[in-house]
C-alpha positions as CSV (number, residue, x, y, z in Angstrom):
1,M,4.0,-18.5,4.3
2,Y,4.1,-15.5,6.6
3,R,4.2,-15.1,10.3
4,F,1.2,-12.8,10.4
5,H,-1.2,-15.1,12.3
6,R,1.2,-15.7,15.3
7,L,2.1,-12.1,15.5
8,Q,-1.5,-10.9,15.3
9,L,-2.5,-13.0,18.2
10,A,0.1,-11.3,20.4
11,A,-0.3,-7.8,18.9
12,S,-2.9,-6.5,21.3
13,T,-1.0,-7.6,24.4
14,L,2.3,-6.2,23.0
15,L,0.6,-2.9,22.2
16,L,-0.5,-2.5,25.8
17,I,2.9,-3.4,27.1
18,C,4.7,-1.1,24.7
19,L,2.5,1.9,25.4
20,S,2.8,1.5,29.1
21,Q,6.6,1.7,29.1
22,N,8.0,4.8,30.7
23,S,10.4,5.7,27.9
24,A,11.2,9.0,26.5
25,A,9.0,10.2,23.6
26,D,10.5,9.5,20.2
27,T,9.8,10.7,16.7
28,L,9.7,7.8,14.2
29,N,10.5,8.3,10.5
30,V,8.1,5.9,8.7
31,A,8.4,5.4,5.0
32,V,5.1,4.3,3.6
33,A,4.0,3.3,0.1
34,S,1.7,6.0,-1.5
35,N,-1.3,3.7,-1.6
36,F,-1.3,3.2,2.2
37,A,-0.5,6.7,3.3
38,E,-4.0,7.8,4.1
39,T,-4.7,4.6,6.0
40,L,-1.5,5.0,8.0
41,E,-2.5,8.5,8.9
42,R,-5.6,7.1,10.5
43,L,-3.5,4.6,12.4
44,V,-1.0,7.3,13.4
45,K,-3.8,9.4,14.8
46,V,-4.8,6.6,17.1
47,F,-1.2,5.8,18.0
48,E,-0.4,9.4,18.9
49,Q,-3.5,9.6,21.1
50,Q,-2.3,6.5,23.0
51,S,1.4,7.4,23.4
52,E,3.9,10.3,23.6
53,H,5.7,9.2,20.5
54,R,5.3,11.1,17.2
55,I,5.4,9.9,13.6
56,N,7.0,11.6,10.6
57,L,5.5,10.0,7.4
58,I,7.5,9.9,4.2
59,R,5.3,8.9,1.2
60,G,6.6,7.5,-2.0
61,S,6.9,4.4,-4.2
62,S,8.2,1.2,-2.6
63,G,11.1,1.1,-5.1
64,R,12.1,4.7,-4.3
65,H,12.0,4.1,-0.6
66,Y,14.2,1.0,-1.1
67,G,16.8,3.0,-2.9
68,Q,16.7,5.7,-0.2
69,I,17.2,3.2,2.5
70,M,20.2,1.6,0.7
71,N,21.6,5.1,0.4
72,G,21.4,5.7,4.1
73,A,18.0,7.4,4.6
74,P,17.2,7.5,8.4
75,F,13.9,5.6,8.3
76,D,12.8,3.6,11.3
77,I,10.1,1.5,9.6
78,L,9.2,0.7,6.0
79,L,5.6,-0.1,5.0
80,S,6.1,-1.3,1.5
81,A,3.4,-2.1,-1.1
82,D,5.1,-5.5,-1.8
83,S,7.0,-8.3,-0.2
84,L,10.0,-8.0,-2.5
85,R,11.7,-4.9,-1.0
86,P,11.3,-5.9,2.7
87,G,12.7,-9.3,1.9
88,Q,15.7,-7.8,0.2
89,L,16.3,-5.4,3.1
90,E,16.2,-8.3,5.5
91,R,18.6,-10.4,3.4
92,E,21.0,-7.5,3.1
93,G,21.1,-6.9,6.8
94,R,19.4,-3.5,6.6
95,A,16.3,-4.6,8.6
96,I,15.8,-6.0,12.1
97,A,15.5,-9.8,11.8
98,E,12.1,-11.4,12.3
99,T,10.2,-8.1,11.9
100,R,9.0,-8.6,8.3
101,Q,5.3,-9.4,8.0
102,V,2.2,-8.8,5.9
103,Y,0.0,-5.9,7.2
104,A,-2.4,-5.6,4.2
105,I,-3.5,-7.1,0.9
106,G,-4.0,-4.4,-1.7
107,R,-6.9,-4.4,-4.2
108,L,-6.9,-2.8,-7.6
109,V,-9.7,-0.8,-9.2
110,L,-10.4,0.8,-12.6
111,F,-11.0,4.4,-11.6
112,S,-12.6,7.4,-13.3
113,T,-14.0,10.8,-12.4
114,K,-16.8,10.2,-14.9
115,P,-19.6,7.6,-14.7
116,L,-18.5,4.1,-16.0
117,L,-20.7,2.3,-18.3
118,N,-22.2,-1.0,-17.3
119,Q,-19.5,-3.0,-19.0
120,T,-16.7,-5.4,-17.9
121,I,-13.2,-4.1,-17.2
122,K,-12.0,-5.5,-20.6
123,E,-14.9,-3.8,-22.4
124,L,-14.2,-0.4,-20.8
125,L,-10.4,-0.7,-21.6
126,S,-11.3,-1.6,-25.2
127,E,-13.5,1.4,-25.8
128,P,-12.0,3.4,-28.7
129,T,-13.3,6.7,-27.3
130,F,-10.9,7.0,-24.3
131,K,-7.4,8.2,-24.9
132,R,-5.4,7.7,-21.7
133,L,-5.0,5.0,-19.0
134,A,-2.9,5.9,-16.0
135,V,-0.8,3.2,-14.4
136,A,2.1,3.3,-11.9
137,N,5.7,2.6,-12.9
138,S,6.0,-1.1,-12.7
139,K,9.8,-0.8,-11.9
140,L,9.1,1.2,-8.7
141,A,5.5,0.6,-7.7
142,P,3.9,-2.9,-7.0
143,Y,0.5,-1.5,-8.1
144,G,2.2,-0.8,-11.4
145,V,3.2,-4.4,-11.6
146,A,-0.4,-5.5,-10.9
147,A,-1.7,-3.1,-13.5
148,R,0.6,-4.6,-16.1
149,Q,-0.5,-8.1,-15.1
150,V,-4.2,-7.0,-15.6
151,I,-3.4,-5.6,-19.1
152,E,-1.5,-8.8,-20.0
153,S,-4.2,-11.1,-18.6
154,L,-6.9,-9.3,-20.7
155,G,-4.7,-9.5,-23.8
156,L,-4.7,-5.7,-24.3
157,D,-0.9,-5.1,-24.4
158,A,-0.9,-3.9,-28.0
159,E,-4.2,-2.1,-27.9
160,L,-3.2,0.0,-24.8
161,A,0.5,0.5,-25.6
162,T,0.0,4.1,-26.9
163,K,-2.6,5.0,-24.3
164,L,-0.6,4.5,-21.1
165,V,0.4,7.4,-18.9
166,T,2.8,6.3,-16.2
167,G,3.1,7.8,-12.7
168,E,6.2,7.3,-10.6
169,N,4.0,6.0,-7.8
170,I,0.4,5.1,-7.3
171,G,-0.3,8.5,-5.7
172,Q,0.8,10.3,-8.9
173,T,-1.1,7.9,-11.0
174,F,-4.3,8.7,-9.0
175,Q,-3.6,12.4,-9.5
176,F,-3.4,11.9,-13.3
177,V,-7.0,10.8,-13.3
178,G,-8.2,13.4,-10.8
179,S,-6.6,16.2,-12.8
180,G,-8.1,15.0,-16.1
181,N,-4.8,14.0,-17.7
182,A,-6.2,10.5,-18.0
183,E,-9.8,9.3,-18.3
184,L,-9.1,6.0,-16.6
185,G,-6.6,4.7,-14.1
186,L,-5.7,1.4,-12.4
187,V,-5.2,2.4,-8.8
188,A,-5.7,1.2,-5.3
189,L,-9.3,0.7,-4.0
190,S,-8.3,2.7,-0.9
191,Q,-7.6,5.7,-3.1
192,A,-11.0,5.5,-4.7
193,L,-12.7,5.3,-1.4
194,D,-10.7,8.4,-0.2
195,S,-11.1,10.4,-3.4
196,P,-11.7,14.1,-2.7
197,V,-13.6,14.4,-5.9
198,T,-16.7,12.6,-7.2
199,S,-15.5,9.4,-8.6
200,Y,-16.5,6.1,-10.0
201,Y,-14.7,2.7,-9.9
202,K,-15.0,-1.0,-10.7
203,V,-13.1,-3.5,-8.6
204,V,-10.7,-5.5,-10.9
205,P,-11.2,-9.3,-10.5
206,E,-8.4,-10.6,-8.4
207,I,-7.9,-13.5,-10.8
208,L,-6.3,-11.0,-13.3
209,Y,-3.3,-10.2,-11.1
210,Q,-1.2,-11.7,-8.3
211,P,-2.1,-10.8,-4.7
212,I,-0.6,-7.5,-3.6
213,A,0.8,-8.7,-0.3
214,Q,2.1,-5.5,1.4
215,E,4.8,-6.1,4.0
216,L,6.3,-3.9,6.7
217,V,9.8,-4.2,8.2
218,V,11.5,-2.5,11.1
219,L,14.8,-0.9,10.2
220,K,15.7,0.6,13.6
221,D,14.7,-1.2,16.8
222,S,13.0,0.9,19.5
223,P,10.1,0.8,21.9
224,A,8.3,3.3,19.7
225,A,8.7,1.2,16.6
226,S,7.5,-1.9,18.4
227,S,4.5,0.0,19.6
228,L,3.5,1.3,16.2
229,V,3.9,-2.2,14.6
230,A,1.8,-3.7,17.5
231,L,-1.0,-1.2,16.8
232,I,-1.0,-1.9,13.0
233,L,-1.3,-5.7,13.7
234,S,-3.8,-5.4,16.5
235,E,-7.5,-6.0,16.1
236,E,-8.1,-2.3,16.2
237,G,-5.5,-1.7,13.5
238,R,-7.0,-4.5,11.3
239,Q,-10.4,-3.0,11.5
240,I,-9.0,0.4,10.3
241,I,-7.1,-1.3,7.5
242,E,-10.1,-3.3,6.2
243,T,-12.4,-0.3,6.4
244,S,-9.9,1.6,4.2
245,G,-10.4,-0.9,1.4
246,Y,-7.8,-3.6,2.1
247,L,-7.9,-7.2,2.9
248,T,-5.8,-8.6,5.7
249,A,-3.7,-11.8,5.7
250,D,-6.2,-13.8,7.8
251,T,-8.9,-13.2,5.2
252,V,-6.9,-14.5,2.2
253,P,-6.0,-18.2,2.0
254,G,-2.3,-18.9,1.5
255,I,-1.1,-15.4,2.5
């Protein structure tokens, strides 16, 4: 379905070629979905050690980034948390042709700052003692869409209707739980692994929601943009991404 495999094979070679080019140092404006921001910072650290280019990260929901791009925001690359917005940008001529590709597969967890009982996800969400479940806005954030799918798959729509606390993006959703404004949250596994506070989580069975295929797309062509994409798709980049709690396209059949 995607061109990930072909591009990954050439990524390491392309990375070396791009980084060896004697071009002036550039600063890239990279819009990144909130769930992937910490992982991208790790990749950027490697990138900036290997090149003279610098990266300016702009965090936010994929839907918000899409709107900003359509309104003329000067982004060079978008790393979305879905495939919808990159596809729209490509069709609307806002992206460089043939640059859209999957860079990570997101995973959802039920997250808390308090120990979770030895129960299933459905049992935990059905507990009458908890008052708030944090989820991301499904109109802006793909992880919010996945959270809604989980709730629907478990048949808990009515039961949880009055308990939902909605964050604009998955970053704000995570903060709701960390600050105590919600006892539980459906967030990204990568966030739980990076949590600055003692936390507990259960991985949500992937059968309960559609795969979160996260795509990137280049908006302004440049040697610096090509170099960063090459690193993200390289073996080195893939290892950083998987260590951060994601799957990659070559590990998920059909992606």
